[in-house]
N, C-alpha and C positions, 0 to 999 in steps of 0.2 A: 877663927876667920884672919887668913893671910891678904896682907896687903905687898903690892910693888907698885914698882912706877915704870914708865913707858915714856921717854918722852914728854916726861914731864905730866903724866899724866897718872893718878890713882887708880888702878885697878884690884879688884880681887878675887879672890879665888874660885865663888862659887857665881861672876858675871859669865850670862846665858844660859842661867839654870832657869825652866821651870819652872813656876812655881805653881802656875792654874789656865788651863784650858778646856773655851764649851765654842761648841760646834755657832756659828754666824753664818745669817745668811744668806746664801750664794746666791750673785746674779748672773752665774754660769752655772748648768747643772753637771758638767761635764767637771769640775771641780769646786772641790770640799776647800773651806772655810774657817776656821777658826781665831776667837780674839781671845788670845794670850795674855797673861802677866808673866816677866820674866825679870832678875836679877839685873840691875845696869850700875856698879856705881854704889853698891849695899840699897839702892831705893829699887821698888816694887812698881815696872815700866811697862806698861803697855803696847803690845803691839798686833799684826793682824798676820797669821797665817796661812797659806792657801799650798795645796796638795790637787793635783789630776786623779781623776779619779779610776784612769784607765789604767794605774801600775809606774806610767815612766815618772819623772819628776826626781831621779836620782843625781840630778846637776841642782844645785843649790842656787838662790836669787836673791841680795841680799836687794833691797828696792828700799833707799833714801831718800825723801821728800823734799821738796822744798819751799819756801815760806816760815813762816813761825807762829805760833800757835793756831789761830783759831784760818791762817791764811794757807792756804795750801797743806790743807789736811789728805791723808790716806782717803783713796775712794778704793772702796772693795770692786769696781767694775773694772780698774787699773790694773790692781793685784790679781785679778782670776784671768786677767789679756796675757797677762804674763806667765803665768802658772797655766794656762791652753796649750804655750808655746812647747810645754814638757818640763817647765823648772816646778820646787821647792820653791814657794818663794815667800821670805818676812821680809815685814814691812815695817819698824819700828815708828811708834806716836810722836817719839822721844820725850825726854820726862816734863812732867806737868801738865800733858794731853788726857784728855780722856781719861780720866779719872787715876791716871799717870799720878807717882811722888814726882817732890821735886820744880826745877823753874828750867824750863829753857834757856840755852844759852849763846845760839847761835855760835856754833861750832868748838866755843869752849867746853867743857867738863858733858855739855851732851856729846861729843864722839865717842863716850864712852858706851850710850845708850848704843852707838853704832856696830862697835868691836864686839859687844855683846852679842848683840843680833847675830853677828857674824861665828861667835861660839855656839850659841842655839845651834843654827844650822849646819855647825860641825857634832852640834854632839846627836844628831839625828841620824840614826844606822843606817838606814837607804841613801844617804845621798853620801856622794865622793866627789865631786868639784862643788867649788861655792866661785859664783860672778859678781862682781858688786855692780850694783847704776846708783846713780847721783843724777836727780833731776835737779836746776836751780841751783839752790842754798846746798840741795845733797849733795852735789858735786864735790863741794871740798866736803864733805862729810868723807864721801865715795873714795877717794883722794888719799885722806888723812888712814881710813881703813885700809886702804890696798898698801899704802905705807908699812904700817902695824902689820898685817899678817901677808909675809912674801908669798905664802901658799897659795895667795887667792887665783884662780886661775885667769879673768879679765878685770879691766875694771871699765866702763863705761859712764860719758859723762852725757848729760844732753841740755845744751845750755844752763853747761855747770859756771859757775861761780869758781876761781883759781885764786885770787885776789882779793884779802878783805878790803884791804885800803881804796885799790880800786870801786870796789861797789858804794864806798863812803862818798867818794869822790863824787859818784856819777848817779845817785841815788839819791836826789835831796830829800825826795821823801821819807825816805827809810835812815837818815840821820840823827831821830830825836828819837827812834828806836836803837839806834847802835848805841848808840850814848848813854842812852839808858841799861841796854843789856850788856854791853861791856864796859861799861863805865868812865866813857870819855868819850873823843877824837882819834884819830891816826898821832896827829902832832903828838899832842898830851902823851898819846899809851902808847908808842907805837909798835911793845914788847907783846902786844895783848894784840894787836892786830899780825901781826909778824909771826904769833904762836897760830891763825885761826886762818893761813895763808898756806899750804904746800904745797907751794913754789920753792920754798926755801927746805924742805923735804924731803923733794921728790928725789934724791940720790941713790934714798932708801928704797924707792920702788921697783919691784921686782916681774909684777904682771904686766901683758902687754894692756897696750890704752885705746879707746875708742874716741876721740871727741865727734858730737853731735851738734851741727850750731847751726841758726837761721844770722844770717850778714844783718837785717836789718833787727833783729834782736832789739827793745829799748828797756829789758828788763834787767837785763847780762849781754852787759856787750859780748859781740865776739871778741875782742880783745882781751877775752880770758881765754879763751882758747888758744887764738894765739901764744902770748905768754907761754903756758905752759907744756903747747908742741913746741916750742921754738926751745924752751927749756931739756927739754926732752928730748928732742932732737941732736941737743948739746952734748949727750952725756952720754947716745946714742940707744938710748933703752929704744923698744917697739912700738911706733904709735901712728895712728892711722885716725884721720880726718875726713867726715862727710859735712863739707858748709854748704850751706842751702841759699839763694842769692836772694829767692824772692818770697822767705820766709819771716820772724818776728820769732820770740818765746813761744808761741803757741800753733799749734803747727794744723792745718786742716785734717778734718778727721779718717778722709784717705789716702791720705799721704801719711798720718801716723799711722794708722797699724799696716802699710807697707812699710815701714820702719821698723817700728816695732819685731816684723819679722823678720826684714835682714838683721836685725842687732841680734836677736837669738839664736839665730844662721850663725854669725859671726865669734859668739861668743861657744856653742860649741864647738867651732871649728878649730880653738884655741885649747879646747880640752884633749884636744883628739892630738894636738902638738908636742 
């Protein structure tokens, strides 16, 4: 098995290879769901694969969840919702979750699970373009994956983290977990936090970016989107922002559905350019 290095992360040549897949109950009769085991950094990691049954799905959609472990788990209904918009969707659970090997480390080595997820979608013969979507902590995973794969059609973050040190400052309730998982504070281990912060590598991003954020988000402050937007504009990179004055980290169901429709249409537009 060959190894190679991309920006400090060890990747293996079988990353993205599907080991097994079996049918999973779908909440949407028009969408087929499969529970997949795939290789990521030498580990057997789990994820959910969704495909519309009407023959569409030629656009790939890598869904990168937020949270850690049992907080922010991949929800089949959410994956089916995006698939119903005409995408083949793959959502990694991240290592150590739902029977997968390894341990999640909050944007560290577990980014390989996202990278391998992108390669999994690339291996599907009916998929042409691949878009990357990240919610909350998945925002930094999405940006890092977009940096790794310049061929990505687009990157969308929704309430996305872009600066891990800022998360440590803002979220007192997460500090204990972050010190345990990352190994210490940003002051003691600045390189570990910088490694998890796409702001410092964003000049390598080629794909157009869409930022979605509620201005009164207390889980991930809108400052995260402001910072990445400012940096992208300084670099003359394509970026669009949809900011909502009245919303927090979670949007009301009706508005949520509307934004899903709008952002998937935006993605399809990027594929046509």
